[in-house]
VMD Tcl script that draws the C-alpha trace (Angstrom):
set ca {
  {-42.95 -75.57 139.00}
  {-42.55 -77.43 135.74}
  {-45.80 -79.17 134.85}
  {-46.56 -81.52 131.97}
  {-43.07 -81.58 130.44}
  {-41.90 -85.10 129.67}
  {-38.31 -84.06 128.86}
  {-36.42 -81.10 130.28}
  {-32.88 -80.05 129.39}
  {-30.81 -77.90 131.72}
  {-27.28 -76.89 132.53}
  {-27.52 -78.02 136.14}
  {-29.82 -80.49 137.90}
  {-29.72 -80.38 141.70}
  {-31.17 -83.27 143.68}
  {-32.12 -81.88 147.07}
  {-33.51 -78.49 148.10}
  {-31.77 -78.07 151.44}
  {-29.33 -75.23 152.32}
  {-26.64 -76.63 150.01}
  {-29.01 -77.34 147.13}
  {-30.82 -74.04 146.97}
  {-27.60 -72.08 147.61}
  {-25.97 -73.86 144.66}
  {-28.99 -73.15 142.46}
  {-29.01 -69.45 143.29}
  {-25.26 -69.10 142.73}
  {-25.52 -70.99 139.44}
  {-28.32 -68.67 138.32}
  {-26.14 -65.66 139.13}
  {-23.47 -67.15 136.87}
  {-25.87 -67.67 133.96}
  {-26.49 -71.40 134.36}
  {-30.01 -72.75 133.97}
  {-30.66 -74.71 137.15}
  {-33.41 -77.12 138.19}
  {-34.01 -78.23 141.79}
  {-35.66 -81.58 142.46}
  {-37.04 -82.45 145.90}
  {-39.73 -84.73 147.30}
  {-40.92 -82.11 149.78}
  {-43.38 -79.55 148.38}
  {-41.68 -76.97 150.61}
  {-38.06 -76.01 149.94}
  {-35.46 -75.91 152.68}
  {-34.61 -79.54 153.33}
  {-34.01 -81.22 156.66}
  {-32.41 -78.14 158.22}
  {-35.45 -75.93 157.72}
  {-38.26 -78.40 158.35}
  {-37.02 -81.09 160.75}
  {-33.63 -79.82 161.89}
  {-31.81 -76.67 162.83}
  {-34.57 -74.07 162.38}
  {-37.49 -75.72 164.25}
  {-35.14 -76.90 167.01}
  {-33.83 -73.35 167.49}
  {-37.38 -72.01 167.59}
  {-38.22 -74.44 170.38}
  {-34.93 -73.73 172.15}
  {-35.84 -70.05 172.14}
  {-39.14 -70.89 173.82}
  {-37.23 -72.96 176.38}
  {-34.80 -70.09 176.96}
  {-37.64 -67.65 177.62}
  {-39.14 -70.02 180.19}
  {-35.83 -70.58 181.94}
  {-35.06 -66.87 182.03}
  {-38.37 -66.10 183.73}
  {-37.47 -68.61 186.44}
  {-33.96 -67.22 186.80}
  {-35.26 -63.65 187.00}
  {-36.47 -64.30 190.56}
  {-32.83 -64.17 191.68}
  {-32.68 -60.46 190.80}
  {-36.13 -59.41 191.93}
  {-38.40 -60.10 188.97}
  {-41.09 -62.61 189.85}
  {-43.36 -64.28 187.30}
  {-46.12 -66.78 187.80}
  {-45.63 -70.26 186.34}
  {-46.14 -70.22 182.56}
  {-49.18 -71.83 180.95}
  {-48.03 -73.92 178.01}
  {-50.33 -74.29 175.04}
  {-48.70 -77.03 172.98}
  {-50.87 -76.39 169.91}
  {-49.97 -72.70 169.83}
  {-46.28 -73.47 170.36}
  {-46.35 -76.01 167.53}
  {-48.20 -73.59 165.23}
  {-45.72 -70.79 165.95}
  {-42.79 -73.09 165.17}
  {-44.52 -74.13 161.94}
  {-45.14 -70.52 160.95}
  {-41.42 -69.81 161.27}
  {-40.44 -72.65 158.94}
  {-43.25 -71.92 156.47}
  {-42.28 -68.27 156.19}
  {-38.65 -69.14 155.50}
  {-39.64 -71.81 152.96}
  {-41.78 -69.28 151.11}
  {-38.83 -66.89 151.05}
  {-36.55 -69.54 149.52}
  {-39.14 -70.39 146.86}
  {-39.56 -66.70 146.02}
  {-35.80 -66.22 145.63}
  {-35.56 -69.26 143.35}
  {-38.46 -68.07 141.24}
  {-36.97 -64.59 140.96}
  {-33.63 -66.10 139.89}
  {-35.26 -68.26 137.23}
  {-34.58 -71.55 138.98}
  {-37.11 -74.26 138.11}
  {-38.46 -76.48 140.88}
  {-39.76 -80.02 140.41}
  {-41.40 -81.84 143.30}
  {-40.89 -85.58 143.00}
  {-38.57 -88.50 143.61}
  {-35.34 -88.34 141.61}
  {-33.54 -91.35 140.20}
  {-30.32 -91.14 138.18}
  {-30.75 -93.17 135.00}
  {-27.14 -92.60 133.96}
  {-24.50 -89.87 134.13}
  {-26.51 -87.53 131.92}
  {-30.15 -87.94 132.92}
  {-32.50 -88.15 135.89}
  {-36.03 -89.50 136.02}
  {-38.38 -87.72 138.40}
  {-41.57 -89.46 139.48}
  {-44.08 -86.76 140.38}
  {-47.11 -87.68 142.45}
  {-50.29 -87.33 140.44}
  {-48.43 -86.14 137.34}
  {-46.43 -87.57 134.47}
  {-42.82 -88.43 135.14}
  {-40.23 -85.89 134.03}
  {-36.93 -86.88 132.43}
  {-34.17 -84.33 132.96}
  {-31.16 -84.26 130.66}
  {-28.36 -82.32 132.33}
  {-24.87 -81.10 131.56}
  {-23.96 -81.27 135.23}
  {-25.69 -82.46 138.39}
  {-25.25 -81.88 142.11}
  {-26.21 -84.47 144.72}
  {-27.50 -82.62 147.79}
  {-29.76 -85.22 149.34}
  {-28.74 -84.70 152.97}
  {-29.08 -87.26 155.73}
  {-31.61 -88.93 158.01}
  {-31.61 -90.09 161.65}
  {-30.09 -93.47 162.41}
  {-32.66 -95.89 163.84}
  {-31.09 -99.25 164.77}
  {-33.37 -102.27 164.31}
  {-33.44 -102.89 168.07}
  {-35.14 -99.52 168.57}
  {-37.55 -99.90 165.65}
  {-40.33 -101.54 167.67}
  {-43.27 -100.12 165.73}
  {-44.35 -97.75 168.49}
  {-45.00 -94.04 168.06}
  {-43.77 -93.61 171.62}
  {-40.25 -94.09 170.24}
  {-39.18 -90.96 168.33}
  {-36.25 -89.80 166.27}
  {-35.27 -86.12 166.16}
  {-37.88 -85.37 163.49}
  {-40.63 -86.85 165.64}
  {-39.43 -85.01 168.73}
  {-39.66 -81.69 166.89}
  {-43.35 -82.28 166.20}
  {-44.09 -81.69 169.91}
  {-47.14 -83.96 169.87}
  {-47.30 -83.65 173.65}
  {-45.12 -83.04 176.68}
  {-44.37 -86.49 178.11}
  {-44.16 -86.79 181.87}
  {-41.07 -89.00 181.61}
  {-38.73 -88.86 178.59}
  {-35.67 -90.97 177.86}
  {-33.07 -89.46 175.53}
  {-30.76 -92.07 174.04}
  {-27.55 -90.30 173.00}
  {-25.66 -87.43 174.60}
  {-24.68 -85.70 171.36}
  {-25.75 -82.20 170.36}
  {-29.19 -83.17 169.00}
  {-30.02 -85.22 172.09}
  {-28.92 -82.45 174.44}
  {-30.80 -79.75 172.54}
  {-34.04 -81.73 172.62}
  {-33.44 -82.67 176.26}
  {-33.17 -78.96 177.01}
  {-36.45 -78.23 175.21}
  {-38.50 -80.98 176.84}
  {-37.02 -80.47 180.32}
  {-37.83 -76.76 180.10}
  {-41.39 -77.56 179.03}
  {-41.84 -79.77 182.08}
  {-40.76 -83.31 181.15}
  {-38.73 -85.40 183.57}
  {-35.76 -86.15 181.29}
  {-33.21 -88.93 181.60}
  {-30.18 -89.02 179.28}
  {-28.31 -92.22 178.48}
  {-24.88 -91.99 176.80}
  {-22.73 -95.02 176.03}
  {-19.40 -93.14 176.33}
  {-17.91 -91.60 179.46}
  {-19.04 -88.03 178.73}
  {-21.60 -85.86 177.03}
  {-20.77 -84.48 173.58}
  {-18.04 -87.05 172.79}
  {-15.08 -85.45 171.07}
  {-15.82 -81.91 172.25}
  {-13.27 -80.16 174.48}
  {-13.95 -81.16 178.10}
  {-13.31 -77.61 179.33}
  {-16.29 -76.51 177.26}
  {-18.53 -79.44 178.13}
  {-18.07 -79.17 181.89}
  {-20.20 -76.02 182.52}
  {-22.91 -77.36 180.20}
  {-22.99 -80.73 181.94}
  {-23.29 -79.00 185.30}
  {-26.31 -77.05 184.07}
  {-27.91 -80.01 182.25}
  {-27.79 -81.95 185.52}
  {-30.02 -79.31 187.13}
  {-32.57 -79.62 184.31}
  {-32.74 -83.41 184.06}
  {-33.77 -86.29 186.31}
  {-30.59 -88.26 185.58}
  {-27.60 -88.53 183.24}
  {-26.29 -92.08 182.94}
  {-22.88 -92.33 181.26}
  {-21.14 -95.52 180.13}
  {-24.63 -96.94 179.78}
  {-26.32 -98.85 176.95}
  {-29.99 -99.35 176.13}
  {-30.20 -103.03 175.26}
  {-33.93 -103.29 174.58}
  {-37.10 -101.23 174.23}
  {-40.59 -102.62 174.76}
  {-43.95 -100.85 174.45}
  {-46.00 -102.13 177.39}
  {-49.14 -100.26 176.39}
  {-48.68 -97.81 179.23}
  {-45.21 -96.69 178.23}
  {-41.87 -97.86 176.86}
  {-39.80 -100.12 179.10}
  {-36.09 -99.56 178.54}
  {-33.61 -102.25 179.53}
  {-30.33 -100.66 180.58}
  {-26.79 -101.93 181.01}
  {-24.38 -99.86 183.06}
  {-22.80 -99.47 186.47}
  {-25.22 -98.25 189.10}
  {-28.23 -97.89 186.81}
  {-31.55 -99.72 187.17}
  {-32.05 -102.72 184.90}
  {-35.46 -101.57 183.63}
  {-37.17 -98.18 183.62}
  {-40.46 -97.21 181.97}
  {-40.88 -93.90 180.13}
  {-43.79 -92.19 178.39}
  {-41.64 -91.51 175.33}
  {-38.13 -92.31 174.10}
  {-36.03 -90.13 171.80}
  {-33.35 -92.03 169.90}
  {-30.62 -89.59 168.88}
  {-27.44 -91.48 168.02}
  {-26.39 -89.90 164.75}
  {-27.40 -89.52 161.12}
  {-26.79 -91.53 157.95}
  {-26.27 -90.07 154.43}
  {-29.12 -90.26 151.91}
  {-27.07 -91.79 149.10}
  {-29.25 -94.86 148.66}
  {-32.34 -95.09 146.49}
  {-31.37 -92.36 144.02}
  {-29.77 -94.53 141.33}
  {-26.11 -93.75 141.92}
  {-25.29 -97.31 140.89}
  {-26.25 -96.22 137.36}
  {-23.48 -93.61 137.40}
  {-19.73 -93.65 138.05}
  {-20.20 -92.07 141.49}
  {-18.42 -93.97 144.27}
  {-19.93 -94.44 147.72}
  {-18.00 -95.67 150.78}
  {-19.12 -98.33 153.24}
  {-20.81 -95.72 155.44}
  {-22.85 -94.36 152.53}
  {-20.88 -91.15 151.98}
  {-20.19 -90.01 148.44}
  {-16.51 -89.46 147.68}
  {-15.57 -85.94 146.51}
  {-12.46 -83.86 145.87}
  {-11.74 -80.28 146.99}
  {-13.97 -78.93 144.22}
  {-16.88 -81.16 145.28}
  {-16.50 -83.38 142.20}
  {-17.41 -87.03 142.51}
  {-15.66 -89.80 140.58}
  {-18.20 -89.11 137.81}
  {-16.82 -85.97 136.16}
  {-20.26 -84.47 135.43}
  {-21.70 -85.05 138.91}
  {-20.87 -83.08 142.06}
  {-21.88 -83.70 145.67}
  {-22.33 -81.39 148.65}
  {-23.58 -81.37 152.23}
  {-24.33 -84.17 154.67}
  {-24.22 -86.88 151.99}
  {-20.60 -85.96 151.18}
  {-19.13 -86.48 154.65}
  {-18.45 -84.83 157.98}
  {-19.14 -82.42 159.53}
  {-22.84 -82.65 158.71}
  {-23.64 -78.98 159.11}
  {-25.82 -76.71 157.00}
  {-23.23 -73.95 156.65}
  {-20.68 -76.43 155.29}
  {-23.24 -77.49 152.69}
  {-23.90 -73.87 151.71}
  {-20.22 -73.14 151.19}
  {-19.82 -76.33 149.17}
  {-22.87 -75.37 147.09}
  {-21.22 -72.11 146.10}
  {-17.95 -73.88 145.24}
  {-19.70 -76.52 143.11}
  {-21.74 -73.94 141.19}
  {-18.65 -71.83 140.53}
  {-16.60 -74.81 139.34}
  {-19.42 -75.81 136.98}
  {-19.41 -72.23 135.66}
  {-15.71 -72.53 134.87}
  {-14.31 -70.65 137.85}
  {-11.26 -71.91 139.75}
  {-13.15 -72.27 143.01}
  {-11.97 -74.64 145.76}
  {-13.41 -75.81 149.06}
  {-10.27 -75.13 151.06}
  {-11.70 -73.57 154.20}
  {-9.50 -74.08 157.23}
  {-12.37 -74.36 159.69}
  {-16.06 -75.17 159.88}
  {-17.56 -73.68 163.05}
  {-19.86 -75.80 165.19}
  {-22.47 -74.72 167.72}
  {-24.49 -76.64 170.29}
  {-27.56 -74.50 171.03}
  {-28.10 -75.71 174.56}
  {-28.19 -73.54 177.67}
  {-25.42 -72.51 177.94}
  {-24.37 -72.67 174.29}
  {-21.11 -74.25 173.18}
  {-19.27 -73.09 170.05}
  {-15.90 -73.88 168.57}
  {-13.88 -73.37 165.41}
  {-10.62 -74.92 164.30}
  {-8.37 -77.24 166.28}
  {-9.55 -78.43 169.70}
  {-7.39 -79.75 172.50}
  {-9.04 -83.14 171.98}
  {-8.07 -83.13 168.28}
  {-4.52 -82.05 169.09}
  {-4.04 -84.96 171.51}
  {-5.31 -87.43 168.92}
  {-2.92 -85.96 166.33}
  {0.01 -85.85 168.74}
  {0.39 -82.16 167.96}
  {2.08 -79.76 170.35}
  {-0.12 -76.80 171.23}
  {-0.57 -74.17 173.89}
  {-3.83 -72.80 175.21}
  {-5.23 -69.90 177.16}
  {-8.57 -69.83 178.93}
  {-10.46 -66.77 180.19}
  {-13.34 -67.29 182.63}
  {-16.57 -65.39 182.01}
  {-16.79 -64.83 185.76}
  {-14.37 -61.95 185.08}
  {-16.54 -60.49 182.30}
  {-18.95 -57.68 183.14}
  {-21.46 -58.42 180.39}
  {-21.77 -62.05 181.48}
  {-22.69 -60.87 184.97}
  {-25.33 -58.46 183.64}
  {-26.83 -61.44 181.79}
  {-26.85 -63.35 185.09}
  {-24.80 -66.15 183.54}
  {-21.07 -65.83 184.29}
  {-20.28 -69.56 184.33}
  {-18.83 -69.69 180.81}
  {-15.31 -69.55 179.45}
  {-13.38 -68.76 176.27}
  {-10.40 -70.87 175.26}
  {-7.81 -70.18 172.57}
  {-5.59 -72.91 171.10}
  {-2.40 -71.61 169.47}
  {0.93 -72.73 168.08}
  {3.55 -72.33 170.86}
  {6.28 -71.34 168.38}
  {4.52 -69.04 165.91}
  {1.64 -67.97 168.21}
  {-0.75 -68.52 165.31}
  {-4.35 -69.03 166.41}
  {-5.35 -72.62 165.61}
  {-8.69 -72.89 167.34}
  {-11.14 -71.13 169.62}
  {-13.84 -72.65 171.81}
  {-16.33 -71.07 174.16}
  {-19.22 -71.95 176.40}
  {-21.80 -69.47 177.61}
  {-24.83 -67.46 176.48}
  {-24.83 -66.26 172.86}
  {-21.43 -67.75 172.04}
  {-22.90 -69.03 168.79}
  {-22.97 -65.41 167.67}
  {-19.39 -64.81 168.86}
  {-17.59 -67.68 167.18}
  {-17.45 -65.99 163.77}
  {-14.67 -63.71 164.96}
  {-12.61 -66.83 165.58}
  {-13.48 -68.23 162.15}
  {-12.25 -65.07 160.43}
  {-9.11 -64.95 162.58}
  {-8.15 -68.55 161.80}
  {-8.94 -68.23 158.09}
  {-6.69 -65.15 157.91}
  {-3.84 -66.81 159.81}
  {-4.09 -64.43 162.77}
  {-1.67 -64.62 165.68}
  {-2.41 -63.92 169.34}
  {-1.35 -60.29 169.05}
  {-3.99 -59.68 166.36}
  {-6.74 -60.62 168.81}
  {-5.03 -58.87 171.72}
  {-4.55 -55.45 170.10}
  {-7.92 -55.34 168.32}
  {-10.21 -53.13 170.40}
  {-13.34 -54.99 171.49}
  {-16.37 -52.99 172.66}
  {-17.10 -52.89 176.39}
  {-19.06 -54.35 178.02}
  {-19.56 -57.31 175.68}
  {-19.00 -61.02 175.72}
  {-16.65 -60.60 172.75}
  {-14.09 -59.12 175.15}
  {-13.44 -62.63 176.42}
  {-11.67 -63.45 173.14}
  {-9.49 -60.37 173.55}
  {-8.82 -61.19 177.20}
  {-7.90 -64.81 176.48}
  {-5.34 -63.60 173.94}
  {-3.97 -60.99 176.38}
  {-3.72 -63.65 179.09}
  {-1.70 -65.90 176.77}
  {0.68 -63.09 175.78}
  {1.17 -62.03 179.42}
  {2.05 -65.62 180.34}
  {4.54 -65.84 177.47}
  {6.16 -62.53 178.48}
  {6.36 -63.66 182.12}
  {8.08 -66.90 181.13}
  {10.53 -64.96 178.97}
  {11.40 -62.67 181.90}
  {11.83 -65.62 184.23}
  {14.13 -67.28 181.71}
  {16.22 -64.11 181.44}
  {16.55 -63.93 185.24}
  {17.68 -67.54 185.43}
  {20.15 -66.90 182.63}
  {21.49 -63.83 184.45}
  {22.06 -65.86 187.64}
  {24.23 -68.26 185.68}
}
mol new
graphics top color blue
foreach p $ca { graphics top sphere $p radius 0.5 }
foreach p [lrange $ca 0 end-1] q [lrange $ca 1 end] { graphics top cylinder $p $q radius 0.2 }
display resetview
């Protein structure tokens, strides 16, 4: 940490120490650029590490263990009901994030990256003022800068009622207690992940979603098995339903609902509002630069992560969708390489996405939903996990793997899957799409048996068999003529 320096000059100033920020700093250091990271949090890692993907996955693992012990009774293994110690669970989750944060700090120190803890404010296109708590302010003069400030949960004014019974995702991850009755507002991936955690820990969970299905925009073939399972975990799932008002009654939060067949008012012990995230582009002085920000708060960038201010780059959640840590990390590498003079471009064909529920959902590339919106002609092949041996040995054969491909060239355009551990499987699809693979590439590549990865191979084989069958049928019809 830099202490007592009123003015600091560097080649690269990075505002934000999340996955994109620290990845950019480390890559810049490898390329000989002096980098400085600025963040308000005394622990590096950003939203993802401290109030996002890492703590949520730790809690989801705990939920998975509990659910597996219950499921084990179906094949002869009987466990007594678990005793949940919330303090110990919370401390274990915290130890995971702390250990990873220490590792990031150690890597930065080893690479010669300076770290300043404080609030950053761009003064112009060449300097940043950092107000450090309890210390003198630091002025940083930079040759280049990267904005990596991330995002925060959206909290509409109607839900901001001044009650700690109403939580956003960050509050839910604190696990202050296990509420008897929990309302989850929003059926997106964050809402469903936290619903899974709290339902597994013993809460009676109700999910309200204003659209006609969970995970809006995600392929319905993938959502269907998850929705079936979520219904067994939760008290109710109310679709096409709005929460019009929240009121803390002193004994709970009364939610006023609007939807067909739902009660007008229901009281819950806690409410989780999970309806999206907004970019952190405000409050950092961008108006003092030439950086442009759209009406949703996203910073405009090109395919090299440059903003409209030639010396300032932007990466991660604050730069647009999808707001995923691995996108930010890739962008961080691109930005650092461009600053170092390399001809690096963020031209990735796909950004994989994973919903870490039970079962998991993962996809990469074009989905059937996207294709319909684009009016694009596609073909697809789906292989059920009920025909996969490994899925049966895991006592969870309800999943499926789906391949989207071009009907003329047979090029693989997208892959989606639902089932246990599919988050670990989707990378094969990412590599295949990035390399321009066709169905035959997936079909002739030998996949180990018995594994869940065979479902990708089998889906490709199923598609090719169908194509061959249609060709034979066409030849027979032609011969008759």
